[in-house]
N, C-alpha and C positions, 0 to 999 in steps of 0.2 A: 612417482609412477608415471610413465609417458602417457600423453593424452591419447584417448581412443577416438576414432572417427566413427561415424554412423555406419560405416561399411562393416564394423565389427559388431558381434552380438554383445549387447550390454551385459556386463558382469553383474551377478547378484553380489550384494555385500558378503563378506566372508563370514560375518556373524549371522546367526539366525535369531537374534534378539527381536522380539516383537512387542508392541505396547501391551500393557496389562489388559485383561479382559474385563476387570471389574473396577472401573475408574471411580475415584473418590469424587464427591460433589465439588464443583469449582467454588472454593471458598475464599478466593482473593489471596492476600499475602499474609494471613494471620496464622500460619503454622508456627509451632514452637521454635523459637530462635535461641541460639547460644548467647551468652552475655556478650555485650559489645567488646570488640577486640581492638578498637582504635578510634581515633578522631575522624570526623567527617570533613566535609568541605565547607563548613560554615565559615562566613567571613566576619565572624565576631559573635559575641553574645547577643541574645535576643534583646530588643529594645524594651522601652517602657510600654505600659498598656496603652498610653496615648499614641505612641509610635505605632503600636500594633493596630490600633483602630485606623490610623491614617493609612497604614499599608493595606489593611483589609479593604478600605474604600477603593483602592486601586483594583482589587479583585472582584468588586461587587458586580460589575457588568458581565453578563453572559454573552455580550456581543450584539452585532446587528442582527436584525430579523433576516432569515435566509433570503427572503425576497429582495430586501434592500442590498444585501451583499451582491446578489446576482445583478441587480440594476447598476450598482457601482462598477462591477467588472465589465459589464456590457458597455457602460459609458466610457470606461477606460479604453475599450477597444473600438469605439466609434470612429469611423474613418478607415476601417479595415486594416490593411497592412501598414498604414502610416504610424501605427503604434510602435513599430520597430525602431522608429527614430527617437523615441523618448528615452530619457535617462532615468536611472533609478531614483533620483530625487523626486521626479514626478510620480513614480510609482509609490513611493512612501506617502506622498500627499494623498494619492487615491486610496491608499490603504487606510489612512486615517478616516477618510470619508466613509469607507465601508464598515470600519469598526465602530465609529462613534455615532453613526447615523441611527443606531438603535440600541446603543449601549446601556440599556436599562435592565436592572435585575429582574430575571424571570422567576415566577413561582406564585404570584398572587392568585392566579386562576388555574394554575397547573397542579392538579392533585391527582393525576393519573398514575397508575401502576404503583410500584414500590418505592419510587424515587423519593417522594415527600414524606413517606412514613418510615423510611428505613433508618433514620438517624435514631440511635439509642439514647438512653438518658445520659450516657457518657459522651455522647456526640460523635461516636465513631461510625462512619459509613464506609464499609469495605469496598475495594474495587470490584469485588465480586457482586456486591449488592448493586453497585452502579451499572455493571454490565447487564444485569438481569432486569433492572427497572428502567424508569424513564430518566435518561441522562441529564436533560435540562432541569427537570424537577429535582433530581439528586444534587446537582450543583447548586441550585437555589437553596436547598436544605442545608448543604454544607456552609454556604455563605452566611446564612442566617445564624447557624450555630457558631461560626467563628467570630461573628460580631460580639457575642457575648462571651466567648471562650477563646480569645485570640492566642493563647498559649498552648492550644492543643495541637502538638506537632503532628500527630497521626492524621488528623483531619486536613491540616495543610498539605501533607504529602498526598492524601487521597484527592484533594482538590486539584493538585498539580497534575496527577495521573488523569483525572476526569477531563481537564482542559486538553490534554494530549489526545484522549479519545474523541472528544468533541471536534478537534481539528481534523482528525483522521476520518470520522464518519460524515462530517459536513463540509469537508474541503475548505476549512477556514484557518489558514496559517496564522491569523492574527492571535490565535489562541496560544501559540508557542511562547511569546514573551510572558504572557500571563502565567503559563505553566512554570516557566523558569523562575519567576518571582515567588510563586507559591512554594515550590520545592526548596528554594534557597531560605525561605522563611522557616520551613520545617527543620532544616539542618542547622539554622541559627538557634532554634529552640532545643534541639536534641542532636548534637553533632554525631554523625556516623550512623544515624538510624537507617535501617535497611530499607524501609518503605520509601523514604525519600531518595536514596541512592538508586533503588530500582526505578523510581519515577524518572530520575535523571537519565537512566539508560534508555527508557522508553522514549523520552523527549529527544535524546540524541539520535536514536534510530528513526524517528519520525522526521527529523531534519536531515536524514541521510548522512549523519556523521557516524559511520559504523565503527570505526576505531574507538571513538569516544563511547559509543554505546557498549562495546565489549569491555572497556575499562571500567565503566560505572557498574555494569552488571557483575563483573568479577569482584568489585568492592562490596556490592550488596551481598553477594553469595558468601564472602568471607565473613560477613556479620551473621548471616542466616542462610545456611546451605539449602533451605527449603522454601526460600522466596520464590513463588510461582512466577511472578512477573519477571524476575531477574533471570530465572532459568529459561523462560521463553525468549526474552530479548536477546539472551546470549546465543541461542540457536539462530535467531533472525540475523544477528550481526555477522556470525560466521558464514551463514548462507550468502549474505549480500557481499561479503569480502571474497567470496569464491572459494572458501576453505571447507569444501564439501565433506572431506573425511572427518575433520574436526567437528563439523556440524552434526554429522551422524553420531559421533561419540557423545556430543552434548545432548542430543535428543534422547539417547539411551539413558544418560544420567538423569535427565529431567523426568523421564518415564519412571525410572526406579524411585525417584524421590516424591514427585507430585503428579501421579497419573491423573489425567482429566482432559477435557476437551481442548483447552489451549495448547497442551503439550501434544495431544494426538494429532491435531491438524498440522502442527509444525513437523512432527515425525513423518506424516504422510507426504508433506511437500519435499522433505529431504530425500525420501525414497523416489518420488516422481523425478526429481532432478537427476537421479541416477539411472533412470529408465525403468524402474521397478514399479510399473503402473498398477500391477495386480495387488501388490502389498499396499500401495498407497490407497486403492479403492477399498480394500478390506478394512484398513484402519479407520478410514472416514465412515464407512457403513457402521462399524462398531461405535464409533463416537456418536453418530446420529442416533443409534439405538439407545444410547445412554443419555441423550439430551432431553431435557424437560422444559426448561425455560425458553420462551419464544425467541429470545435473542440467540440462544445457543442453537436452537433448531434452524434458524435462518442462516446463521453463520456456517454451520456444518453442511447443510443442504446446498448452500451456494458453493462451497468448496467442491462438493461432489458434482455439482453442475458444471463448474470450471474444468474439472478433470475429464468429464465426459466430452465437453466441448473440444478440448484439446485433442481428443481422439477422434473427432468427427462424428460422434454419436449424438446428433442434435435432439432426437426424440427423448433419449434418456436425460440429456441436459435440461430440456424443457420440463420434464417431470420433476426434477430436482428443484429447479427454479420455482415451479408452481408450489411445491412443499414449503420452500423458504418464504415465499410471499403469503402463503396461508398463515404462517406464523407471524410475519411482520410485513404488511402490504406496503410499507414505505421503505424497505430495506434496499438501499441504492445498489449495492453490488449485484443483488438478485435482479433488479430491474434492468440494469445494464446488461447482465448476462443473458437475460431472457431475450432482450432486443437483438443481441448479436446472434443468438441461436435462431431466432425468427428470420433474420436476414439471410443466414446461411441456408435455411430451409425454404427460401423463396417467398416468405411473408414480408416483403419489402415495406409495405404501407404500415403494418403493425410495428415493424422494427423502427421506422422513422418516428411514428408517434411515440413509441416507448422511449427512444433516446431524446426526443424533444422534451418529454416530461422530466427526464433525468437532468439534462443540462439547464432546464428552466429553474430547477431547484438549486443545483450545485454545479457550476461550469468547470468540471475537472478535465485534465488533458485527454485521458483515455476516451470517455464518451464524446467529447468534442471532436476529436479526430475521426472516431467511428461514424458520427453523424455527418461530418463533412464529407467523408468518403461515400456515404450513401447518397447524399445530394449530388456529388460530383459524378457518380456512376449513372444517375439518371440523365445527366447531359445537357439539360435545357440551360439557356442563358441565366434565367432566374435561379436555377438550382446551383450553377457554378458560383454566382454571387453569394448565395447562402453558404456554400461550402467555404468560400474565402473568409466569410464572417466567422465561422467556427474556428478556422486555423488562426485567425487574428486573436480570438479569445484565449487560445492557448498561450500566446505571448503575453497577454494581460495577466493570466493566472500565474505564469511562472515569475513574472516581475513582482507580483504581490507576494508570492511565496518567498521570494529571495528577501523582500523587505521584512518578512517575519522571521528571518534567520535560516531558512531552509535552503539546502542545495538542490537545484533543479537541473543539473547539467544533463542527467540521463533523459529526462522528459524532453528537455530542449533538443537534444541530439536526435531522439526518436521522431519527434514531430517535424523538426526543421529539415531533416534529410529528405523527406518526401513532399513536404508542404511548406517550405519556408527557405531561409537563407542557407545554402549548402555549406558555405565557408563557416558560418556560425555553428552548424551541425557538427563539423569536424572539430572545431575548437572545443566545443562542449564535450564530445566524445573522448577526445584526447585527455581533457581535464579529469573526466570521470575515470578513465582507465588508469590514470596516475594514482588514483585513490583506491581502486579496488579492481579485482580481476574475476569477476563473475561471468557466467555465461551470457548474461544480459548486457553487460558492458562490452564484452567481446563482440557480440552481434551488432551493438550499436556502432562501435568503432569500424567494424568491417563495412557496414552499410554506408557510413559517412565517407569512408575512404572511396567506396565504389562510386557514389554520386558525384565525387570530386575527381573522377577519372583515375583513380590510383588503385587499380584492381590488383596488381601484383603485391602491393603492400596489404591489401584487404584480405587476401586469401588466407594467410595464417590465422587471422582472427576469426574468420568464418569457420575455419576448421575447429578452432578452439571452442567456439560457441556450440558446436555439436558433438564435442568430444566425450561428454559425460554420459551420453545415451539419452539425455532428455528429449522427449518426443514433442517438438515444437515446430509446426508447419512454417511459421514465418522464418525461423532460423534456417530450415532446409531450403526454402525459396531463395532467401538471400545468398546462401552458399551456391545454389545452382546458377543463379544469375551471375555471380562473380566468377565462377568456373567457366561459364560460357564466355565471358569477356576476356579471360586469360587463355582462351584456346583449348579448353579441355571439354569437348562436347560429350564424351562418354560419361564423365562425372557429372556434368551439368544435367544431362537427361536423367540420370539416376536420382539426383537430389530434387529436381523439379517434380519428377513423377512421385517421389516419396512424399513431398509436401502436399501434392493434390490427393494422393491416396489416403494420407493420414487425416487431413482436414480440408476438404475441397472448398469450403466457404471461409477460410481463415481471414480473408479481407476482401471487401467488395472490389477494390482496385488491384490488389497484389495477386489475388487468385486469377483474375482475368489476364493479368500480364504473365503469370506463370503458365497458363494454358496456351497463350499465344507464343511464348518463347519455346515451349516444349513442342508445339506443332511445327514451328520452324526448324527445330533441331531434328525432328523425326523426318521432315521433308528433305533434309539435306544429308541423310544418312547414305 
């Protein structure tokens, strides 16, 4: 089907399939499974119990204290932009400092929530239990159980998935190698078990290996068509590969088989990417109504906040973020989202304080860039220096993530295009486009080409980024700027105005530049 531009009315999906209104409780991956249909990826049989104990000792650490990791990353970035001259060898050494600085098993004094108490007599702690309880305490409980029961393949699989979740929620890519070892151990004990295969899919997705994620998810679903994690990761992989029609079908299948909050949120995002904001909102509201666990409430309310933010409805976004933080006052995506909405609403001091709190805990690229732009927008010499420090930290984080086996080309392209090495931005964007053709990679490549003065090449990618009907002010802004540079003032005005009408505070710097460009275009009519 030919790509549609934003000048066309977004088409509704041909089917009227909507998520079920009575979701089952999120119970992890323990739905009935068919008998194993084949061998897994094990690299040989399980070792002796002594070998198992030795392997377990590698898994005992839950990693550095968050504060120590932040200090390590900040030290890595000391000297600002000089970090860009360092090689990956140095990054790996810094990663070792960050990981081993506090690599002591957690759990002695942590008995909060369900994490420590959720291990059954059989030692099984489901991924659903982990999601609803205290993740660190749950990991510590699993580690303790596996010291005495090293042949429990299900707990090894759950531990691997828990490490992936810990990496995602805490911005700690050092967890990925640990997850890989735990999942490999599970498959060595029980070749082809769907829990470990689904965990491998989640790990590949977290590392941005989306073809690998799709392959592992399909293998898990061959063993157990009702594996919730595999169903969800399959949707994620198809979305990130830009296969949106396939992702919509996968979301329908997942909703038929395992309706629940993980599936609902993905279903909503697929609809949002197609421009169907109304359905996305309705689905998320239904999901929030069915959420009971604090983690689920925080997750879904934050998704609703992000949806409202994308439409420029900051008051509604702040209401949703408030609900998320009432459920979990430390939930980072909600803290970051609230700060962005505060900035767009004119509450700049509160926004800066909020983002400073976020990056002090976990210096991830998104909030680092957002904080740097808020500093830069204030304009004082000291603030410009602070902004440069945040952008340098992005480089440090991406290097550490690469050392953990993650692909960071998209993050590199997005940050470097505006706040770093323009040539590196283009290299990274091209490399990512070679892997996958999503709207986000199309936008990143368009903008990287633009900042390198190659606007004629950039324009087809900018059009492709906006072709699905996805309502994203950044994409519209980028397209408008590129159209202006290629000598098309009418289209440039239309898309710059659309960006500002949709979300006038989409970026402290980008929105200001969009208003300036639009004013200039209007003056030259």
